[in-house]
N, C-alpha and C positions, 0 to 999 in steps of 0.2 A: 504494500500500500504506500502510495506517495506521501511524503511528509507534507503537512499543511503549508509549510513555507515554500515548497517547491514552485508552485505556479506564480507566487508573488515575486520570488527571486527571478524566475524566468522572464516575467513581464518587465522587471526593472532592467535586467541585463540586455534584453532585446532592444529596449529604447536607447541603449548606449552602444549598440553594435548594429547600426543601420547597414543594410545590404546583405544581411545574413538571412538564411531561410531555415525553417524547421528547428529553431533553437529550443532545446529542452534542458531541464534541470532534473537530475536523478540522484539517487543514493545520498540524500541529505541525511547527515548523521551529526548529532550533537556530541562534541568532544567534552568529556566530563572534566570538572575541576575549575571552570572559569569563574574566578572570584570577582573580577572587575568588568569583564565582558562575557557575554554568551558567545561561544565559539562553535561554529558548524563547519564541516567539510561537505563538499558536494561535487558532482561531476556535471560539467557543462558540455553539451554536444550541439553542433550546428553545421550547416552546409554553406559554403561560400566559394565563389570562383570555380564551381563545379567539383569541389572536393569536400569530403567529410572531415570535420575537426573535432577534437576533444581536449578539454582542459580540466585539471583538478584544481579547485579553488577553495578558499577559506573565507567564511563570513564571520566578522566580529561585530556583534550587536550589543547595544547598551541593555543591561538587565533592568528589572523593575527597581531593585536596590542593589548597591554594590558594596564590596569590601572596602573599596576606596572610591572617592569621587574624582574622576579624571576627565580630561578633555580629549575627545577622540581626534579632533583636528591636530592637536599637538602630537599625539601618537602617530597618526598618519604621516605628518610632516617629518618626524624623526626617522621613520622607516625609509621614506622617500629620499631623505637627505643622504643616507648612507648607501643607497643602491649603487652597485658597481664599484664600491670602494673596498678597502682592506677589511672592512667590517661586513661580514656576510649577513644579508637580510633578505626576506622574501620580497618579491616585487609587488608594489601596491598598484591597484587598478582604479577603484572608484571609492570616493568618500561621499556619503549622503548624510547630511545633517537634518533633513526633514524626516519626521517620524512617520509620515504618510505611507510610503511604500511597504515597509515591513513592521510598522507598529512602534519602532524606536529607531534612533539614528544608528548608523552602521558604516562599516567599510568592507570592501572585498579585495582579497589579495590572492596571488598565486600560492598554491600549496607546495612546500618543499617535502616531497614524499619519499618514503623509504628510510627515514632516519628515526632516531630515538630521542626522547627528552627525559625519560624517567630516571631519577636518581636510584631508585630501587633496582632497575635493570642494570644500570651502570655498575653498581657495587655488588652484583650477584655472582660475580666470578668470571664470566667469559671475557670481560673487558680489562681484567687486571693488568695485562701486559701493555696496554696502551694508555693507562692512566697518567704516567709521566708526560707523554706526548699531549694528551688532552689538557693537562694542567698548563703546560707551556702555551698552548694555543688559546686557552681560556683567558689567561692574564695578558698575553700579547695583544689579543683583540681588545681587551679592556683598556690597555695602554693606547691603542690606536684611537679608541673613542676619545680618550683624554687629550690626545695630540690634535685631533681634528679642530679646525677653525670654525666656530659657530657662525661667524659673519660670512665666510666664504660659502658655507652650506646653506645660507639663507635662513637659518633658524632664529636669528635675532628678530625676524619679522613676525614670528609666532610665539616666541618665548621671551619672558622678561629677562633682562640682563642686569643683575645686581652688581653693585660695586664689589671689588675684590674683598674688602674688609666687612662686607655686609652679608656674604653668603651664609655664614653660620647662623647669624641671628634670624634671617628670613626663614630658614628651614626649621630652626628650633621653635620660633614663634608659631609656625604653621602646625607642627606636630603636637606641641603643647595645647594649642587650640583644639585640635581634633580630640585629644584626651579629655579636655574640659567639656566638650559637647557630647561625647559619645560614651563615656565610662558608665557602666551599670553599677559599679561598686568602686570604692576608693582604690587608688593605685599608689600606695605610699612609697614603694620601691622606685617606680618611675619618677615620682615627684622628687625624691632625694637625688636621683641622677640629674634631673633638670636643674635643681639648685646648684649642684656641683658644676654643671656645664656652663651656667651663667656666671658663676664666680671665677671660672678658669677658661676664658674664651681662647680659641685657637688663633694662630697667626693668620693674616690675610691669605687668601688663595694665591698660589703661585701664578695661576692664569685662570681665566674664565673658560670653562670647558663644558661640553655636552655631558650631562650626567644621565646615564640610562635610568637609574633609580631603583632597579630591581635585578641587578646583574648577579646571578647566583647559579649554582648547579641546579638544573631543573628548568631553567629558562633559556636554554639553547639546545639546538639539534646537534647530535653527534653521530658519527659513523663508526664502523668496526675498526678503522685505522687510527682512531683517536683524533680525527679532524672535526672542528666545529663547523657545521654546514649552515647554520642560521641562528642569529641572535633574535630572540622573541620578546614579547611582553614589554613594549616601550611605553606603557600607559602612564608611568610616573616620570617620564623624561622631562628634564628642565636644564637650565644653565646654572652652573655653580662651581663649587670647589671640586676638582677631580678626586681629591682624597675621600670625598663622600662616597663615591662609587666603589673605590678600592676597599674602604672600611666595611661597606655593606656586604661585600663578597666574603669578608672575614667574620661576619656575625657568628657567634658561637652556635647558634641554632642551625646553621648550615653545615656543621661538621659531620652531620649524619651519623653521630655516634662513633666516629672513627678517629677523633682527636687531631684531624688535619684540616687545613683551610679548605673549605668547600668539599671536604671529604677526600681531597686529592693529594696534597703535598703539605709539608711544613710551611707555616706562614712566611718565614723569612725567604724561602725559595720563591714563593709567589710574589713577594714584594720586589725581589731582584728582577724577575721577569717583567713585571709591570714598569719598573723604573727604566729599564732598557728600552722598552717599547714606547713609553710616553715621553722620555727625555726629562722627566721631573724627579726631584729629590723627594724622599719620604722621611720626614721628620718624625721620629717615634712618638713624641709627645702630641703632635698634631694628629697622627694616625690614631692614637689612643682616644683623643677627644672625639674624633669622628666615629670610632667604633662604639663608644658609649652613646653618642647621639643616635646612632643607628639602632641601638637597642630601644631607645625611647621611640624612635620612628616605628620600629617593629611593633611595639606595644600599642602605639596609636592605630596601626592597621588592625591588630587583633581585637582591640576593644571596639573598633568600628565594625568589624565583622560580627561581633556579638550583638551590637546594637541593631544591625540590619536584620539579624535573625530574630531577636527578641521582638522587634516591632512588626515582624511578619512581612516586611517588604520583599524579602528573599529567603526562601527556605532551602537553598542549596546546602547539602551536607557539609561542603567545605567550609562554610561560614561558621557553623557550630564547632567543627573540628578545630579550626584555628583558635576559637575562644577556649575550648576545653583543654587543648594540649599546649598551644604555643604561648598563651598568657603566662603559664607557670614556667615554661622553658625560658621565656624572655626575661622574666624576673630573675631567674637563676643566672642568666648571662650578665645581667646588670650587676648583680652582687659579685660575680666573678671578676668583672672588669674594675669594680670599685674596691677590690681586695677584701670583701666582706664575706666571702663564701669559703 
C-alpha cells in the first residue's frame, strides 16, 4: 500500500521537474530516530528524453514538536555550502518553507545509499580494523569545516556573525534560556556549571568558523574502508568558535562506553588530527571550557526533548529516551569535567 505522503510528494516534485512524464513516488519509508526533523526515504521514477530515470531521495520535514527548534533554511544552506568540497555532504535539491504541500515545511535531498550511520554497528566488531582510519577522517573533516571561510561560502547571509569575543556568551545565553523555559524539574548540576562558565569565560575565538553543532559519531555515513561518505544533521549549524564543535565531539556521553573520544581514539590523538586539518591551536583551558559548555548545551537538548514529550506535541520514543537516559548521563559528564565525580 502506498504511503499517504507519496502522491503529495509526487505532485510537489512534478511541479519542479517540468518536461518529465509518468513521474511516480514509491517505497516511502520513515527513517526512525528523527528528533528535530521527520526523515523519509523514497524512490522517484520518471521518463524524460525518451529514457526511464530513477533516483533515491530523502525528505526532511518539520515535526509537530521537536527536540530542538531549528531553522530549516539554515540547515539547507549549510549542506549546500559544502557541496563539492572536502566536507562530504548529500546534494540538496529543493527547500519548501510553505506548509501547504506536505503539511509542514521540508526539504528534499539526494540519498547517499549503501552506507552506515549506526554507532552500534560501528562498534560491533566487523569495523574494528578501520576505526583508526575512521577517526582520522572524522576529525580531519571537522578541521576542514573549521578552516572553511563562512563569507566565501555565503553563509554570513543566512547566519548571524558574532564578534570573536562574543561567541561564548551568545551560545551560553541561548542554552541557559532553553533550560529556563523547558526544564520539568530543577537542574542544579547544570546550573552550577553555568555559574562556573560565566565566572571563567574562554578567550576570544581564534577565527569565526562554521560550527556544525552536532558533529559526533552517529551523525555521519561511513563505509567498510573507514571513509566518511557524508556528514549529516546540520540543523544546529551556526557561526562561532570552532572549538565549540571540537568540544562537542568530545562530550563524555559520546564515548559509547569505550573510554575514547567518540568511541574511537584517545582525545589527544583526535585533537592533533583536528589541529593539523584546521590550522588552529587548541588551548587546553579553552577546550575544557567548551567541553563543559557542551554538557550544558546537551542538557538543554535533553530537557527540551522531555518537554516536547510531556506536552504531547511529539510522542516519538527518542524524545523520552533522551530524557530518561541522557539527562542522568549528562549530569555525570558535568560532574566529571568539574572534578566532582
